[in-house]
C-alpha positions in Angstrom: 45.5 92.8 -244.1 43.2 90.4 -242.0 40.4 92.0 -240.4 40.5 95.2 -242.9 37.1 96.0 -244.0 36.3 94.9 -247.5 34.1 97.9 -248.4 37.1 100.0 -248.0 39.0 97.9 -250.7 36.0 97.9 -253.1 35.9 101.7 -252.9 39.5 102.4 -253.5 39.8 99.9 -256.2 37.5 101.5 -258.8 39.4 104.7 -258.2 42.9 103.3 -258.6 41.6 101.4 -262.0 40.3 104.9 -263.1 43.8 106.6 -262.5 45.7 103.6 -264.2 43.6 103.8 -267.3 43.8 107.5 -267.5 47.8 107.3 -267.1 47.8 104.6 -269.8 45.8 106.7 -272.0 48.0 109.8 -271.5 51.3 107.7 -272.3 49.6 106.3 -275.6 48.6 109.7 -276.5 52.2 111.0 -275.9 53.7 108.2 -278.0 51.1 108.8 -280.7 51.9 112.5 -280.9 55.6 112.0 -280.8 55.5 109.8 -283.6 53.3 112.0 -285.6 55.7 115.0 -284.8 58.5 113.0 -286.2 56.6 112.1 -289.2 55.8 115.8 -289.8 59.3 116.9 -289.4 60.5 114.2 -291.7 58.0 115.6 -294.4 59.1 119.1 -293.6 62.7 118.4 -294.1 62.6 116.2 -297.0 59.8 118.2 -298.6 56.4 117.1 -299.3 57.3 116.1 -303.0 59.6 113.5 -301.8 60.1 110.7 -304.2 58.9 107.0 -304.2 55.7 107.9 -302.4 57.7 108.3 -299.0 55.6 111.6 -298.2 52.2 109.8 -299.1 53.2 106.8 -296.9 54.4 108.9 -294.1 51.0 111.1 -294.2 48.8 107.7 -294.3 50.7 106.4 -291.4 50.3 109.2 -289.4 46.4 109.4 -290.2 46.1 105.7 -289.4 47.8 106.2 -286.0 46.0 109.3 -284.9 42.4 107.6 -286.0 43.1 104.4 -284.1 43.9 106.4 -280.9 41.0 108.7 -281.5 38.6 105.7 -281.9 40.0 104.1 -278.7 39.5 107.2 -276.9 36.0 107.6 -277.8 35.2 104.5 -276.0 36.2 106.2 -272.7 35.1 109.8 -271.1 38.7 110.9 -270.3 38.7 113.5 -267.4 42.4 114.2 -267.3 41.9 117.3 -269.4 44.9 119.1 -268.1 47.8 116.9 -268.9 46.3 116.3 -272.3 45.9 120.0 -273.0 49.6 120.7 -272.0 50.7 117.8 -274.3 48.7 119.2 -277.2 49.8 122.7 -276.7 53.5 121.7 -276.8 52.7 119.6 -279.9 51.2 122.4 -281.6 54.1 124.7 -281.1 56.9 122.4 -282.0 55.3 120.9 -285.1 55.9 122.5 -288.5 53.4 123.5 -291.0 54.1 121.7 -294.5 51.3 120.7 -296.5 49.7 123.9 -297.7 50.9 127.5 -298.3 47.7 129.2 -296.7 50.0 130.3 -293.7 52.2 132.6 -295.8 49.0 134.6 -296.7 48.2 134.7 -292.9 51.5 136.2 -292.1 51.7 138.7 -294.9 48.0 140.1 -294.0 48.7 140.1 -290.2 52.2 141.9 -290.8 50.8 144.6 -293.2 47.7 145.3 -290.9 49.9 146.0 -288.2 51.5 148.6 -290.4 48.0 150.5 -290.9 47.7 148.8 -294.5 44.5 147.1 -295.4 45.2 143.7 -296.7 42.5 144.1 -299.3 44.0 147.2 -300.8 47.0 145.5 -302.5 47.6 142.2 -304.0 50.8 140.7 -302.8 52.5 140.9 -306.2 51.7 144.6 -306.6 53.0 145.5 -303.2 56.3 147.4 -302.7 57.6 144.9 -300.2 56.7 141.7 -302.3 60.1 141.4 -304.1 62.2 142.1 -301.0 60.7 139.1 -299.1 61.6 135.7 -300.4 58.9 133.7 -298.8 56.3 136.1 -300.1 57.0 134.3 -303.5 55.3 131.1 -302.1 52.0 133.0 -301.3 49.1 131.2 -302.8 47.4 133.3 -305.8 49.6 136.2 -305.5 47.6 137.9 -308.0 44.4 138.0 -305.8 43.5 140.2 -302.9 43.2 138.5 -299.5 39.9 136.4 -299.2 40.0 136.3 -295.5 37.3 138.3 -293.5 37.9 141.1 -291.0 37.8 138.8 -287.8 40.5 136.6 -289.6 42.8 139.6 -290.4 42.3 140.9 -286.7 43.6 137.2 -285.6 46.6 137.3 -288.1 47.6 140.8 -286.7 47.3 139.7 -283.2 49.4 136.4 -283.7 52.2 138.5 -285.6 53.0 140.2 -282.0 53.4 136.5 -280.6 56.3 136.0 -282.8 59.5 137.3 -281.6 61.1 137.0 -285.2 58.6 139.8 -286.3 59.4 142.3 -283.5 62.1 144.3 -285.1 60.0 144.8 -288.2 56.8 145.5 -286.2 58.6 148.1 -284.1 60.6 149.5 -287.0 59.1 149.0 -290.5 62.1 149.9 -292.3 63.8 146.7 -291.0 61.9 144.6 -293.9 65.1 142.6 -294.1 64.5 141.1 -290.6 61.5 139.0 -291.9 63.4 137.9 -294.8 64.8 134.5 -295.2 62.8 133.0 -292.2 61.8 129.3 -292.4 58.0 128.2 -292.4 58.6 127.1 -288.8 59.8 130.5 -287.8 57.1 132.4 -289.8 54.3 130.5 -288.2 55.5 130.5 -284.6 53.2 133.3 -283.5 50.2 131.8 -285.3 50.8 128.3 -283.6 51.4 129.9 -280.4 47.9 131.8 -280.7 46.3 128.3 -281.8 47.9 126.8 -278.7 46.3 129.5 -276.5 43.0 128.9 -278.0 43.3 125.3 -277.5 44.0 125.7 -273.8 41.1 127.9 -273.5 38.7 125.4 -275.0 39.9 122.4 -273.0 39.5 124.3 -269.8 36.0 125.3 -270.9 35.2 121.6 -271.9 37.0 119.9 -269.1 35.5 116.4 -268.5 32.6 117.3 -271.1 33.8 115.9 -274.3 37.1 117.6 -275.0 38.6 114.4 -276.5 35.8 114.2 -279.1 37.0 117.4 -280.7 40.8 117.9 -279.8 42.0 114.2 -280.2 40.2 114.0 -283.8 42.8 113.4 -286.6 41.2 116.4 -288.4 41.7 118.9 -285.5 45.4 117.6 -285.0 46.5 117.5 -288.6 44.7 120.5 -289.9 44.3 123.0 -287.1 47.0 122.0 -284.5 49.6 121.0 -286.9 48.9 122.6 -290.2 47.4 125.9 -288.6 44.3 126.3 -290.7 42.1 129.2 -289.7 38.7 127.3 -289.5 39.7 125.8 -286.0 39.0 129.1 -284.5 35.1 128.4 -285.1 35.2 125.7 -282.3 35.4 128.3 -279.4 32.9 130.8 -281.1 30.3 127.7 -281.7 30.8 126.8 -278.0 30.1 129.9 -276.9 27.0 130.4 -279.3 25.4 127.2 -278.4 26.5 126.3 -274.9 27.0 129.7 -273.4 24.9 130.7 -270.4 21.3 132.3 -271.4 22.5 135.5 -269.5 25.2 136.1 -272.0 23.0 137.1 -274.9 25.2 140.0 -275.9 28.3 137.8 -275.9 26.6 135.0 -277.8 25.6 137.8 -280.3 28.9 139.1 -280.6 30.4 135.4 -281.0 28.0 134.7 -283.7 29.0 137.9 -285.8 32.7 137.0 -285.1 32.2 133.4 -286.7 30.6 135.3 -289.6 33.5 137.7 -289.9 35.8 134.8 -289.7 34.5 132.2 -292.3 31.2 134.1 -293.7 29.3 130.7 -294.1 27.9 130.5 -290.4 25.5 133.3 -291.4 23.1 130.4 -292.7 22.4 129.6 -288.9 21.2 133.1 -288.3 17.4 132.0 -288.4 18.0 129.3 -286.1 19.8 131.5 -283.5 17.0 133.9 -283.6 14.4 131.2 -282.7 16.8 130.0 -280.0 17.0 133.4 -278.3 13.3 133.8 -278.1 12.3 136.9 -276.1 15.9 138.1 -276.4 16.2 138.3 -280.1 16.0 142.0 -280.0 19.2 142.7 -278.2 20.9 139.7 -280.0 20.2 141.1 -283.3 21.2 144.5 -282.1 24.6 143.4 -281.2 25.0 141.2 -284.5 24.0 144.6 -286.6 26.1 146.8 -284.7 29.3 145.0 -284.2 29.0 143.3 -287.8 28.6 146.7 -289.5 31.6 147.8 -287.6 33.8 145.1 -288.5 32.9 145.1 -291.9 33.1 148.7 -293.0 36.3 149.2 -291.0 37.9 147.2 -293.7 35.7 147.8 -296.6 35.8 151.5 -296.7 39.6 151.6 -297.4 39.7 148.5 -299.8 38.2 150.4 -303.1 35.8 147.7 -303.2 38.4 144.9 -303.4 37.1 143.2 -300.3 33.9 141.9 -301.7 35.5 141.3 -305.1 37.8 138.9 -303.5 35.2 137.0 -301.8 33.2 136.6 -305.1 36.3 135.4 -307.1 36.8 132.7 -304.4 33.3 131.4 -304.4 33.0 131.3 -308.3 36.3 129.6 -309.4 37.3 127.1 -306.7 36.2 123.5 -307.3 37.7 120.4 -305.2 36.7 117.2 -303.9 33.0 118.1 -303.5 30.7 115.1 -302.4 27.1 115.5 -303.7 28.3 118.4 -306.2 31.3 116.3 -307.4 28.9 113.2 -307.7 26.5 115.4 -309.9 29.5 116.8 -311.9 30.6 113.3 -312.8 27.3 112.2 -313.8 26.7 115.1 -316.0 30.0 114.9 -317.8 29.2 111.1 -318.5 25.8 112.5 -319.7 27.6 115.0 -322.3 27.2 118.2 -320.5 30.9 118.9 -320.7 31.9 122.3 -319.5 28.3 123.2 -318.3 28.4 120.4 -315.8 30.0 122.3 -312.8 27.4 125.3 -313.4 24.5 123.0 -313.6 25.6 121.1 -310.4 25.8 124.3 -308.5 22.3 125.1 -309.5 20.9 121.9 -308.4 22.9 122.1 -305.2 21.5 125.6 -304.4 17.9 124.3 -304.9 18.7 121.0 -302.7 20.3 123.2 -299.9 17.3 125.8 -300.0 15.0 122.6 -299.7 17.0 121.3 -296.8 16.9 124.7 -295.1 13.1 125.1 -295.3 12.6 121.5 -294.2 14.8 122.1 -291.0 12.9 125.5 -290.3 9.6 123.6 -290.4 10.9 120.7 -288.2 12.1 123.3 -285.6 8.8 125.0 -285.9 7.0 121.6 -285.1 9.7 121.1 -282.3 10.4 117.8 -284.0 14.3 118.5 -283.7 16.2 121.0 -281.7 18.0 124.1 -282.8 21.3 122.4 -282.2 20.4 119.4 -284.2 19.1 121.5 -287.1 22.2 123.5 -287.1 24.4 120.6 -287.4 22.3 119.0 -290.1 22.3 122.5 -292.2 26.2 122.8 -291.9 26.7 119.2 -292.7 24.2 119.7 -295.7 26.0 122.8 -296.7 29.3 121.2 -297.1 27.8 118.1 -298.7 26.6 120.3 -301.4 29.6 122.7 -301.7 31.7 122.5 -305.0 34.8 123.0 -302.9 35.5 120.8 -299.9 39.0 120.9 -298.3 39.0 118.9 -295.2 39.5 121.7 -292.7 36.2 123.0 -293.7 34.5 120.3 -291.7 36.2 121.2 -288.4 32.9 123.2 -287.3 30.8 120.0 -287.6 32.8 118.5 -284.6 31.7 121.5 -282.5 28.2 121.2 -283.6 28.1 117.4 -283.1 29.4 117.4 -279.5 25.9 116.8 -277.8 25.6 113.8 -280.1 29.0 112.2 -280.0 27.5 108.8 -279.0 24.7 108.8 -281.4 25.8 109.9 -284.9 28.4 108.3 -287.0 28.7 110.8 -289.8 30.7 113.5 -287.9 33.3 111.1 -286.7 33.8 109.1 -289.9 33.7 112.0 -292.5 36.1 114.2 -290.6 38.7 111.4 -290.4 38.2 110.1 -293.9 38.1 113.8 -295.4 42.0 113.8 -294.8 42.6 111.2 -297.5 41.8 114.1 -300.1 45.3 115.5 -298.8 47.1 113.0 -300.9 46.1 115.3 -304.0 48.4 117.8 -302.4 51.4 115.7 -302.2 51.1 113.9 -305.8 49.1 116.6 -307.5 46.5 114.1 -308.9 42.6 113.9 -308.4 42.4 111.0 -306.2 38.9 109.7 -307.9 39.2 106.2 -306.3 39.9 107.7 -302.9 37.3 110.1 -303.2 34.6 107.6 -304.1 35.7 104.9 -301.6 35.4 107.5 -298.8 32.2 108.7 -299.9 30.6 105.2 -300.0 31.5 104.8 -296.5 30.3 108.3 -295.5 26.9 107.7 -297.4 26.3 104.5 -295.5 27.0 106.3 -292.1 24.6 109.1 -293.2 21.8 106.8 -294.1 22.3 105.2 -290.8 22.1 108.6 -288.8 19.3 109.6 -290.9 17.3 106.4 -289.7 18.2 107.4 -286.1 16.9 110.9 -286.5 13.5 109.5 -288.2 13.0 107.1 -285.5 13.6 109.6 -282.8 11.0 112.0 -284.5 8.5 109.2 -285.0 8.7 108.3 -281.2 8.2 112.1 -280.1 9.6 111.2 -276.7 12.4 113.9 -276.5 13.6 116.6 -278.7 17.2 115.7 -280.0 
């Protein structure tokens, strides 16, 4: 219009462009998640072991689509968290779990805990209900007691009540036949609803502060939202531990002990968190000690010692897709160490891990790096040295790396590339070539990030 002030046009235009960009991003994400949902249902209905590489092709296509969308999203700071949260929550509930069998154990433990039975007391194959439930035959390692700590067991029990298919059995345990014959989609419905609720709470907390960095990551979408792995629940706990208000010391302490009782390994962060609390370390340790003791012994006392035994068995026997550990094993086998290669690599890894831990403590003492960065480096190093590295183990790294989303490459690249190891579940082969291609790329990113940290420490301008 002639005579219209030009400053009004210039003020309105950026806002309109922003809304247009946000709408375009939302539509792209909707199409991507729709395509991934179709792919996941195809693999679910045809079976992961479909011939002619169909499942591998579908999986890698989904991974590529999600990765491209994620990298495009990282270039923008999306603020339209609410429609994305609703979209991701719906996606979580309607997609099936199909790649692994961990969810059968989740459901088994949750149902029996609701009946007052300690999940550590019986192995599935020795339980009276085992033969009467067809899907129980698919539980992984039926001869072992549960390996999931107390908070995980509580989550399993809560999610059982969110599944209407379980209500007849929960109200009347004699109706055992009501939970028999359920499909994997029906079995995991309550667990997926619980994940969707957690997702909504986390995205509301983050809002415009980096939700897309975590929740559009392919690892989160494929292994937490879609395949329902327990490790994703570390995200809200880590957000509370590291970003909670300074007045929430008791709540942060409870969140930390919950993280330990969920996956155990976060206990390595205890020295850093004590330093972080400064003058509040006494009430912090008090909450950790009291709540941790109650959680532990509420399950341990009635487990006949099986609770600790199952944890040690898991740590002793599993070895899969390790990074530095696997490289050491391969080198030792070439050198003729044979069956001693794994044990020797574990000892070297323990020494390297202790060295890393002491180095980080010293750097924190010198105030060269922050508690958050030290925690990120320690957890990253822990999984690099671990004998077993399933991709979903890396979910916690995204929560710790959130303040450095524009600075470090390793958390983004590693979490995306780690999903390539899933191909071994599909074709039951050790993907040696895939492993070394992935780790070559990750090593290059790691070297770059180490240079960034070293440069920052030398300048001594600001603590990372």
